[in-house]
LOBA-395237 format. One line per 8 residues: their letters; for each residue y negated, x negated, z of N, C-alpha, C. Coordinates in steps of 0.2 Angstrom, whole numbers, plus 2048, in hexadecimal, padded with zeros to 3 digits. Atoms other than C-alpha are relative to their C-alpha. Last residue first. Layout:
BEGIN
A = Y X Z Y X Z Y X Z ~ ... .
//
This chain:
BEGIN
LPGGIPEG = 7FB 7FF 7FA 673 7ED 840 807 7FF 7FE ~ 7FC 7FA 7FF 66A 7E5 831 803 801 807 ~ 7F9 7FF 802 65E 7D7 832 803 806 801 ~ 7FB 805 7FD 64E 7D1 83A 807 800 7FE ~ 7F9 7FD 800 644 7E1 838 805 7FB 802 ~ 7FD 800 807 634 7D9 83D 807 802 800 ~ 7FC 806 801 62E 7DF 84E 802 800 7F8 ~ 803 804 805 61F 7EC 84F 804 7FA 7FE .
GALTARAR = 801 807 7FE 625 7F2 860 7FD 7FC 7FA ~ 807 803 803 622 804 85C 7FF 7F9 802 ~ 802 7FC 805 633 80D 85E 7F9 7FE 7FD ~ 807 7FE 7FF 63C 7FF 867 7FE 805 7FB ~ 801 7FB 7FA 64F 7FE 868 7F9 803 801 ~ 7FE 7F9 802 651 7F6 857 7FF 805 805 ~ 805 7FE 804 647 7E7 85D 802 807 7FD ~ 805 7FD 7FD 653 7E6 86B 7FA 802 7FC .
WVHVDISD = 7FD 7FA 7FD 662 7E4 860 7FA 803 804 ~ 7FF 7FA 805 659 7D8 855 802 806 803 ~ 807 7FF 802 654 7CD 864 800 805 7FB ~ 803 7FB 7FA 666 7CF 86B 7F9 801 7FE ~ 805 804 7FD 66D 7C7 85A 7FC 805 805 ~ 806 800 802 67C 7D2 855 7FB 7FC 805 ~ 804 807 801 68C 7CB 85A 7F9 801 7FE ~ 801 804 7F9 693 7DB 862 7FC 7FA 7FF .
STFSVSGD = 7FB 805 7FE 692 7E3 850 7FE 7FD 807 ~ 803 806 7FE 689 7F3 84D 804 7FB 803 ~ 7FC 804 7FB 691 802 844 7FC 7F9 801 ~ 7FD 806 803 686 80E 83B 804 7FD 806 ~ 7FC 803 7FB 67F 820 83D 803 7FA 7FD ~ 7FA 803 803 670 827 833 804 7FD 806 ~ 7FA 7FC 801 664 834 838 806 7FD 7FE ~ 800 7FD 806 654 82B 837 806 805 7FE .
TLAVNVGG = 804 7FA 800 654 828 849 7FF 803 7FA ~ 807 802 802 662 81C 848 7FC 807 800 ~ 804 7FB 804 673 820 850 7F9 7FE 800 ~ 806 7FF 7FE 67F 812 856 7FC 805 7FB ~ 804 7FC 805 691 80F 855 7F9 802 803 ~ 801 7FA 7FD 697 800 860 7FD 804 7FA ~ 807 7FD 7FF 69E 7EF 85D 800 807 802 ~ 805 804 803 6AD 7E3 859 7F9 803 800 .
PHLSRAAL = 800 807 801 6BC 7EE 85C 7FA 7FD 7FD ~ 7FF 802 807 6B7 800 861 800 7F8 7FF ~ 7FA 804 801 6B9 801 873 802 7FF 7F9 ~ 7FB 7FC 803 6A7 805 876 807 7FC 800 ~ 7F9 802 800 698 7FF 87F 804 805 7FD ~ 7FC 7FC 805 685 800 87E 807 7FD 800 ~ 7FF 802 806 67D 7F8 88E 804 805 7FC ~ 7FA 7FB 802 675 7FF 89D 801 7FE 7F9 .
FGNGHAIW = 7FE 803 806 669 7F2 8A6 807 804 7FE ~ 7FB 806 801 662 7FB 8B4 801 7FE 7F9 ~ 801 803 806 659 80A 8BD 804 7FA 7FF ~ 800 7FC 805 65E 816 8CA 7FE 7FD 7F9 ~ 805 7FB 7FF 659 80C 8D9 7FF 804 7FA ~ 803 801 7FA 664 7FD 8D2 7FA 805 801 ~ 804 7FB 7FE 670 7FD 8C4 7FD 7FF 807 ~ 803 801 7FA 679 7EF 8BA 7FB 806 802 .
DAHPPNPP = 807 7FD 800 685 7F1 8AC 7FE 7FF 807 ~ 801 7F9 7FE 694 7E5 8AD 7F9 802 7FF ~ 801 7FF 7F9 695 7D5 8A3 7FF 807 802 ~ 7FA 803 7FC 69C 7CE 893 7FE 801 807 ~ 801 807 7FD 690 7D9 888 806 7FE 805 ~ 7FA 803 7FD 697 7E7 87E 7FF 7F9 803 ~ 7FA 7FC 7FF 688 7EA 873 806 7FC 803 ~ 7FD 7FD 806 67A 7DE 876 805 804 801 .
SYASFSCM = 7FA 804 802 671 7DD 887 803 803 7F9 ~ 801 806 7FC 65F 7E4 88A 806 7FB 7FE ~ 7FE 806 805 662 7F1 87C 7FF 7F9 804 ~ 805 804 803 662 800 888 803 7FA 7FC ~ 7FF 807 800 66E 80E 88C 7FA 7FD 7FE ~ 804 805 804 66D 820 891 802 7F9 800 ~ 802 7FE 806 675 830 898 7FD 7FB 7FB ~ 7FB 7FA 803 67F 82E 8A8 7FE 801 7F9 .
QPKSIIWA = 7F9 802 801 678 81D 8AD 805 805 7FE ~ 7FF 804 805 666 823 8AA 807 7FD 7FF ~ 800 807 7FD 668 832 8B5 801 7FB 7FB ~ 805 805 803 664 841 8AB 7FF 7FA 803 ~ 805 803 7FB 674 84B 8B0 7FB 7FB 7FC ~ 805 7FB 7FE 67E 856 8A4 7FA 7FD 804 ~ 805 7FF 805 688 849 89C 7FB 804 801 ~ 802 7F9 7FF 690 844 8AD 7FB 801 7FA .
SARWGVWA = 7FB 7FB 7FD 69B 835 8AE 7FD 807 801 ~ 7FF 7FB 805 692 829 8A2 804 806 803 ~ 804 801 807 693 81A 8AE 803 806 7FC ~ 803 7F9 802 69B 820 8BF 7FC 800 7F9 ~ 7FD 7FE 806 6A7 812 8C3 7FD 806 7FD ~ 7FF 7F9 801 69D 80A 8D1 802 801 7F9 ~ 7FD 7FE 807 69C 7F8 8D8 801 807 800 ~ 7FB 7FB 801 692 7F2 8E7 802 801 7F9 .
NAANALLT = 7FD 7FF 7F9 687 7E4 8EE 805 806 7FF ~ 7FC 7FA 800 681 7DC 8DD 803 801 807 ~ 803 7FB 7FD 672 7D0 8E0 805 807 800 ~ 804 801 7FA 678 7BF 8DD 7FE 806 804 ~ 7FE 805 7FC 685 7BE 8CF 7FD 800 807 ~ 7F9 7FF 7FF 682 7CF 8C7 803 7FB 805 ~ 7FF 7FB 7FC 670 7CC 8C8 807 802 802 ~ 802 802 7FA 671 7BC 8C0 800 805 805 .
APIQPDMI = 7FB 805 7FD 67C 7C2 8B2 7FE 7FE 807 ~ 7FB 7FC 7FE 670 7D1 8AF 806 7FB 803 ~ 801 7FC 7FA 661 7C5 8B0 806 805 802 ~ 7F9 801 7FC 667 7B8 8A3 800 805 806 ~ 7FA 7FD 804 65A 7BD 896 806 800 804 ~ 7FB 805 800 64C 7BB 8A3 806 802 7FC ~ 800 802 806 63E 7C8 89F 806 7FB 7FF ~ 7FC 7FC 804 641 7D1 8AF 801 7FE 7F9 .
GSYGPGPS = 801 7F9 7FF 63B 7C3 8BA 804 804 7FA ~ 806 7FD 802 638 7B1 8B3 800 808 801 ~ 800 7F8 7FF 645 7A7 8BC 7FA 803 7FE ~ 802 7FD 806 642 795 8B6 800 807 800 ~ 806 803 803 64D 78D 8C3 7FE 804 7FA ~ 7FF 807 802 65A 799 8CA 7F9 7FE 7FE ~ 802 801 807 656 7A9 8D4 801 7F9 7FE ~ 801 807 800 660 7AA 8E5 7FE 7FE 7F8 .
APVWSNGR = 801 804 7F9 660 7BB 8EB 7FF 7F9 7FF ~ 7FA 803 7FD 65E 7C2 8DA 7FE 7FD 806 ~ 801 807 800 64E 7CD 8D8 806 7FD 803 ~ 800 803 807 651 7DF 8D2 800 7F8 800 ~ 806 804 802 656 7E4 8E4 801 7FE 7F9 ~ 806 7FE 7FD 662 7F0 8EC 7FA 7FD 7FE ~ 804 805 7FB 671 7ED 8E2 7FA 804 802 ~ 805 7FD 7FD 67F 7F6 8D7 7FC 7FB 805 .
AMCRRYDA = 802 803 7F9 68B 7EF 8CB 7F9 804 803 ~ 807 802 800 691 7FC 8BE 7FF 7FC 807 ~ 803 800 7FA 6A3 7FD 8B9 7F9 7FE 800 ~ 800 7F9 7FD 6AB 803 8A9 7FD 800 807 ~ 804 7FC 805 6A8 7F3 89F 7FF 807 802 ~ 808 801 800 6AC 7E9 8AE 7FC 804 7FB ~ 802 802 807 6BE 7F0 8AE 7F8 800 800 ~ 805 7FB 803 6C5 7F1 8C0 7FD 7FD 7F9 .
GPPMAGPN = 7FD 7FC 806 6D5 7E7 8C3 7FB 805 7FD ~ 7FB 803 804 6CF 7E2 8D5 803 804 7FA ~ 7F9 7FF 7FE 6C0 7EB 8DA 805 7FD 7FC ~ 7FD 7FB 805 6AF 7E3 8D5 808 801 803 ~ 7FE 802 807 6A9 7D9 8E4 803 806 7FC ~ 7FD 806 802 6A0 7E0 8F3 802 7FF 7F9 ~ 804 806 7FE 69D 7F2 8F8 804 7FA 7FE ~ 7FD 805 7FC 6A7 7FF 8EE 7FB 7FA 802 .
SPTHDGLL = 805 806 7FE 69F 80F 8E7 804 7FB 805 ~ 806 7FE 7FB 6AD 81A 8E1 7FC 7FA 801 ~ 800 804 7FA 6B7 813 8D1 7FA 803 805 ~ 7FF 7FB 7FA 6B9 822 8C5 800 7FC 806 ~ 7F9 800 7FE 6BB 815 8B6 801 804 806 ~ 7FE 803 7FA 6AA 819 8AE 807 801 802 ~ 7FF 7FC 7FA 6A9 820 89D 802 7FB 806 ~ 7F9 7FE 7FE 6A5 813 88F 7FF 804 807 .
AESMALTN = 7FE 804 7FA 694 813 887 807 802 802 ~ 7FB 7FE 7FC 68E 818 875 800 7FC 807 ~ 7FA 804 801 67F 818 86B 805 802 805 ~ 7FA 7FF 7FB 66F 822 869 805 7FB 7FE ~ 801 7FA 7FD 65D 822 861 806 801 805 ~ 7FA 7FD 7FD 65B 811 85B 7FE 806 803 ~ 801 7FE 7F9 64C 80D 850 806 804 803 ~ 7FF 806 7FC 64C 804 83F 800 801 808 .
STGDLVSS = 7F9 804 802 650 812 833 800 7FA 804 ~ 7FA 7FD 7FD 643 81D 83D 806 7FC 7FE ~ 7FC 7FD 805 635 811 839 806 803 803 ~ 7FC 806 803 62D 804 845 804 803 7FB ~ 804 804 804 61F 811 849 804 7FB 7FC ~ 7FB 806 802 62B 81E 850 7FD 7FC 7FB ~ 801 806 7FB 61D 829 858 804 7FA 7FE ~ 807 804 802 61C 834 848 7FF 7FA 805 .
IRCYSNLY = 7FE 804 805 62F 839 84C 7F9 7FC 7FE ~ 7FF 7FD 806 629 841 85C 802 7FA 7FB ~ 802 804 806 62C 83A 86D 801 805 7FA ~ 801 7FB 806 62F 847 87B 7FC 7FD 7FA ~ 802 804 806 62E 838 888 7FE 805 7FA ~ 805 7FC 803 62E 842 898 7FE 7FD 7FA ~ 802 7FA 7FC 638 834 8A1 7FA 804 7FC ~ 802 802 7F9 63E 828 894 7FE 807 803 .
FLGDTRHR = 7FF 7FC 7FB 645 829 882 7FE 7FD 807 ~ 801 7F9 802 640 822 871 800 805 806 ~ 7FB 7FC 804 63E 810 877 7FF 807 7FF ~ 802 801 807 630 805 87D 805 803 7FC ~ 7FD 806 803 630 80C 88E 7FE 7FF 7F9 ~ 7FF 800 807 624 819 897 804 7F9 7FE ~ 807 801 803 627 81B 8A9 802 7FF 7F9 ~ 805 7FC 7FD 636 822 8B3 7F9 800 7FD .
TDYYTRTA = 801 7FA 804 641 819 8A7 7FC 806 803 ~ 802 7FA 7FC 63F 809 8B0 7FE 806 7FC ~ 7FA 7FE 7FD 648 7FB 8A6 7FF 807 804 ~ 7FD 7FB 803 638 7FA 89C 807 803 802 ~ 7FF 7FB 7FB 630 7EF 8A9 803 807 7FC ~ 806 7FF 7FC 631 7DF 89F 802 806 805 ~ 803 806 7FE 641 7E2 894 7FA 802 804 ~ 7FF 801 7F9 64B 7F2 895 7FD 7F9 802 .
TGTCIMYN = 7FD 806 7FF 64C 7F2 882 802 7FE 807 ~ 804 806 802 64A 804 87E 803 7FA 802 ~ 806 800 7FC 650 814 887 7FC 7FA 7FE ~ 803 807 7FF 65D 818 87A 7FA 800 803 ~ 807 801 804 667 828 87C 7FD 7F9 802 ~ 805 802 7FC 67A 827 881 7F9 800 7FC ~ 806 802 805 689 82E 879 7FA 800 804 ~ 801 807 803 699 82C 883 7FA 7FF 7FD .
GGAFAQDP = 802 800 807 69A 83C 88E 7FE 7F9 7FE ~ 804 806 803 6A1 840 89F 7FF 801 7F9 ~ 7FD 802 806 6A6 851 8A7 7FC 7FA 7FD ~ 805 801 805 6A0 855 8B9 805 7FD 7FA ~ 800 806 803 6AA 85E 8C6 7FB 7FF 7FB ~ 806 803 803 6AB 86D 8D1 802 7F9 7FE ~ 7FF 7FF 807 6BC 876 8D5 7F9 7FE 7FC ~ 7F9 7FF 803 6B8 876 8E8 7FF 802 7F8 .
GLVFFETY = 7FC 7FA 7FD 6A7 870 8EC 806 800 7FC ~ 7FF 7FA 804 6A0 85F 8E7 804 805 804 ~ 7FC 7FB 7FC 69A 851 8F2 800 806 7FD ~ 804 7FC 7FC 695 845 8E4 804 804 805 ~ 806 803 7FE 69C 836 8DC 7FB 804 803 ~ 800 805 7FB 6AF 838 8DB 7F9 7FF 803 ~ 802 7FC 7FA 6B1 849 8D2 7FF 7FB 806 ~ 802 804 7FA 6B1 843 8C0 7FF 804 806 .
IDREGDSP = 803 7FC 7FB 6BA 84B 8B1 7FF 7FC 806 ~ 806 7FD 801 6BC 842 8A0 7FD 803 807 ~ 800 7F9 7FE 6CA 836 8A4 7F9 803 800 ~ 801 7FF 7F9 6C8 826 89A 800 808 802 ~ 7FA 7FB 7FD 6D0 826 889 7FF 801 807 ~ 801 801 7F9 6C0 81F 880 805 805 803 ~ 7FD 807 7FE 6C5 81D 86E 800 7FF 807 ~ 7F9 800 7FF 6C2 830 86B 804 7F9 802 .
CRFVSVVC = 7FD 805 805 6B0 82E 86F 807 800 801 ~ 7FB 805 7FE 6AA 83D 879 803 7FC 7FA ~ 803 805 7FC 699 847 878 806 7FA 801 ~ 805 803 804 69F 852 869 7FD 7FA 804 ~ 7FD 804 804 6AE 857 874 7FC 7FC 7FB ~ 803 7FF 807 6A4 85E 881 803 7FB 7FB ~ 800 805 805 6AE 85F 891 7FE 802 7F9 ~ 7FE 7FF 807 6A8 86C 89C 800 7FA 7FC .
KAAASNDA = 7FA 803 800 6A6 867 8AF 803 802 7F9 ~ 800 807 7FE 693 869 8B0 807 7FD 7FF ~ 802 804 806 693 87A 8A7 801 7F8 801 ~ 7FB 7FF 806 69D 883 8B4 7FE 7FC 7FA ~ 7FA 803 7FE 693 87B 8C3 805 801 7FA ~ 7FF 805 805 682 880 8BC 807 7FC 801 ~ 802 7FE 807 67E 890 8C4 801 7FB 7FB ~ 7FB 7FB 803 688 88C 8D4 7FE 802 7F9 .
HLAGSPGD = 802 7F9 800 67E 87D 8D7 804 804 7FD ~ 803 7FD 806 689 86E 8D8 7FD 807 802 ~ 7FB 7FE 805 68D 868 8EA 7FC 802 7FA ~ 802 804 806 680 85F 8F5 805 802 7FA ~ 7FB 805 802 68A 864 904 7FD 7FC 7FA ~ 801 806 7FD 67B 86D 90C 804 7FA 7FE ~ 7FD 800 7FA 67B 87B 8FF 7FF 7F9 803 ~ 7FE 7F9 7FE 679 87C 8ED 803 7FF 806 .
GLIPRSFD = 805 7FD 7FA 66F 86C 8EA 802 807 802 ~ 7FD 800 7FA 676 865 8D9 7FB 803 805 ~ 7F9 801 802 672 869 8C7 804 800 807 ~ 7FE 807 800 661 871 8CC 808 7FF 7FE ~ 7FC 802 7FA 65D 882 8C6 801 7F9 800 ~ 804 7FF 7FB 650 887 8B9 803 7FE 807 ~ 805 805 7FF 65A 87F 8AC 7FB 801 805 ~ 806 7FD 7FE 668 88C 8AF 7FB 7FA 801 .
ILNQLNAS = 804 804 7FC 677 885 8A5 7F9 804 802 ~ 7FD 800 7F9 685 891 8A0 7FB 7FC 804 ~ 801 7FA 7FD 67B 896 890 803 800 807 ~ 807 800 7FD 67B 884 88B 7FE 806 804 ~ 800 805 7FB 68E 885 889 7F9 800 804 ~ 7FC 7FC 7FB 68D 895 87E 800 7FB 807 ~ 805 7FC 7FC 680 88B 874 803 804 806 ~ 7FE 7FF 7F9 68D 87E 870 7FB 804 804 .
ELFPLLKS = 7FB 7FB 800 68C 87D 85D 802 801 807 ~ 7FA 803 801 683 86C 85E 806 806 801 ~ 801 803 806 671 872 85D 807 7FD 7FE ~ 801 7FB 805 673 87E 86C 800 7FE 7F8 ~ 7FA 7FC 800 67A 86F 876 7FF 806 7FB ~ 7FE 800 807 66C 863 872 805 805 7FF ~ 804 7FC 804 663 866 883 802 801 7F9 ~ 7FF 7F9 7FE 672 860 88D 7FB 805 7FC .
QVSFTQQA = 7FA 7FD 803 672 850 884 801 807 801 ~ 801 7FF 807 660 84C 889 806 804 7FD ~ 800 806 805 666 84D 89B 7FD 803 7F9 ~ 7FC 800 805 662 85A 8A9 7FF 7FB 7FA ~ 803 7FF 806 65A 858 8BA 805 7FF 7FA ~ 801 7F9 801 661 85A 8CC 7FD 802 7F9 ~ 7FA 7FD 802 669 849 8CE 7FF 808 7FE ~ 7FD 7FD 7FA 658 841 8CD 806 804 7FE .
YPMMGPFA = 7F9 802 800 655 839 8BC 803 802 807 ~ 7FF 804 7FA 645 842 8B9 807 7FF 802 ~ 803 7FD 7FA 647 84A 8A8 800 7FB 806 ~ 7FC 800 7FA 64A 840 898 7FC 803 806 ~ 802 805 7FC 640 846 889 805 800 806 ~ 800 7FF 7F9 646 851 87B 7FF 7FA 804 ~ 7F9 801 7FD 641 84C 86A 800 802 807 ~ 7FF 806 7FC 631 854 864 807 7FF 802 .
NYSDHYLH = 805 805 802 62A 862 859 800 7F9 804 ~ 805 801 7FB 634 86F 863 7FB 7FA 7FE ~ 801 7FA 7FC 640 877 856 7FA 7FF 805 ~ 802 7FB 805 640 869 849 7FE 806 804 ~ 807 802 802 641 85C 857 7FD 805 7FB ~ 805 7FF 7FB 650 865 85E 7F9 7FF 7FE ~ 801 7F8 800 658 866 84D 7FC 802 806 ~ 805 7FE 805 655 853 84C 7FF 807 800 .
LGILCQRL = 807 802 7FE 65D 850 85D 7FB 802 7FA ~ 803 7FC 7FB 66C 85B 858 7F9 7FE 802 ~ 803 7FA 803 66E 851 848 7FD 805 805 ~ 807 801 803 66F 842 852 7FD 805 7FC ~ 805 801 7FB 67D 849 85D 7F9 7FF 7FD ~ 802 7F9 7FE 686 84E 84E 7FB 800 805 ~ 804 7FC 805 685 83D 847 7FE 807 802 ~ 806 803 7FF 68C 836 857 7FB 803 7FB .
NNHCQARR = 802 7FD 7FA 69B 841 856 7F8 7FE 801 ~ 801 7F9 801 69E 83C 844 7FD 804 806 ~ 806 800 804 69D 82A 848 7FE 807 7FF ~ 806 802 7FC 6A9 82D 856 7FA 800 7FC ~ 801 7FA 7FC 6B5 836 84A 7FA 7FF 805 ~ 803 7FB 805 6B4 827 83E 7FE 806 804 ~ 807 802 801 6B7 81B 84D 7FD 805 7FB ~ 804 7FF 7FA 6C6 825 852 7F9 7FE 7FF .
AAERAAQV = 801 7F9 7FF 6CD 825 840 7FC 802 806 ~ 805 7FF 806 6CA 812 83E 7FF 808 800 ~ 807 802 7FE 6D3 811 84F 7FB 801 7FB ~ 802 7FB 7FA 6E2 81A 849 7F9 7FF 802 ~ 801 7FA 803 6E3 810 839 7FE 805 805 ~ 806 801 803 6E2 800 843 7FE 806 7FD ~ 805 800 7FB 6F0 806 84E 7F9 7FF 7FD ~ 800 7F9 7FE 6FB 80A 83F 7FA 801 805 .
APLLLAIL = 803 7FC 806 6F7 7F9 837 7FF 807 802 ~ 807 802 800 6FB 7F0 848 7FC 804 7FB ~ 803 7FD 7FB 70C 7FA 848 7F8 7FE 801 ~ 804 7F9 801 711 7F6 837 7FC 802 805 ~ 805 802 805 716 7E3 83A 7FB 807 7FE ~ 805 805 7FC 71F 7E7 84A 7FA 7FF 7FB ~ 804 7FB 7FB 728 7F6 841 7FA 7FC 803 ~ 804 7FC 804 72D 7EA 833 7FC 804 804 .
IGIIAITV = 806 804 803 733 7DD 83F 7FB 804 7FC ~ 805 801 7FA 73D 7EA 849 7FA 7FC 7FD ~ 804 7FA 7FF 745 7F0 838 7FB 7FF 806 ~ 805 800 805 74A 7DE 834 7FC 807 801 ~ 805 805 7FF 752 7DC 845 7FA 800 7FB ~ 805 7FE 7FA 75B 7EC 844 7FB 7FB 801 ~ 804 7FA 802 762 7E7 833 7FB 802 805 ~ 805 803 805 767 7D5 839 7FC 806 7FE .
LLEVLTFA = 805 804 7FC 770 7DD 848 7FA 7FE 7FB ~ 804 7FB 7FC 779 7E9 83D 7FB 7FD 804 ~ 805 7FD 805 77E 7DB 831 7FC 805 803 ~ 805 804 802 785 7D1 83F 7FB 803 7FC ~ 804 801 7FB 78F 7DF 846 7FA 7FC 7FF ~ 7FE 804 7FB 797 7E2 835 7FB 800 806 ~ 804 806 7FF 791 7F1 82B 804 7FC 806 ~ 805 7FF 7FB 79F 7FD 825 7FC 7F9 801 .
KNATRQM = 807 800 802 7A7 7FC 814 7FB 801 806 ~ 805 7FE 7FB 7B8 7F7 81A 7F9 800 7FE ~ 805 805 7FD 7C3 7F4 80A 7FB 804 805 ~ 806 7FE 802 7D2 800 808 7FB 7FC 803 ~ 805 7FF 7FB 7E2 7F7 809 7FA 802 7FD ~ 806 804 801 7EF 7FA 7FB 7FB 801 806 ~ 806 7FC 800 800 800 800 7FA 7FC 800 .
//
């Protein structure tokens, strides 16, 4: 009787096949991840574009962009004023602008008339590349079932050089307390002036004294201090104009860390709704805050940079490696600087 040849794989052949498949998957995976990030970045671009359209529709309705309100916890952000122009009029109807955000009772909980809106996640305010939890309960003494929802898209307050870090007074940017700037105020040209960019949501770390908590992400934490002047200023220290001031403050004057950056889209506190161009995008140091003002950078998880919205209605991608002087020039609305190169 003639033997039938065995047509099955040998063990060696099977192992070689599995190894080849594994190598192909390993080669394909980065391409898949890159494609997914490209889609997320495109969605982020679209979200920022929608926010910018909302700003322009607001300007068309009121002949000015919305201004920041006093940044105490009781006042409302520029972003909250855009809701009717972002197909979210029903959400804005939940907000009573005549009532404070906080202050309902001795506990300092959310006011009952605004608690429902404060915890609503607004998808157009969220970058899909930032996977941090949306809902924050750590930073205020809130009542049962009360919370804040975070948002990634920040208004530009200018360069934060000189005394422009203090948004309670006029800055060199498009937004500050009661700014209500018009397009006619943008003397540097709308295509040269930043309106909005991104920030990363905080990591929910409650305020901790001392050094940054182990394992904390400096991109999502903010350093807090009680003074603008470093405890031991180095030679040549020249105050707020010193280009090294964020690093100097972090080294010498930080006494606590907190993960509440961008944790409440509804509130007009600078760390919740704004950024400045003092540092370039995604700088290698944490943000800094003291007495409600600080150096708040544009940040994202998009490789190599951040999406930015210009006042002319365009959205583009800006590299981390942009020259800081060009970046700051783009943040002023009437600085008169030379263009200096593209974003």
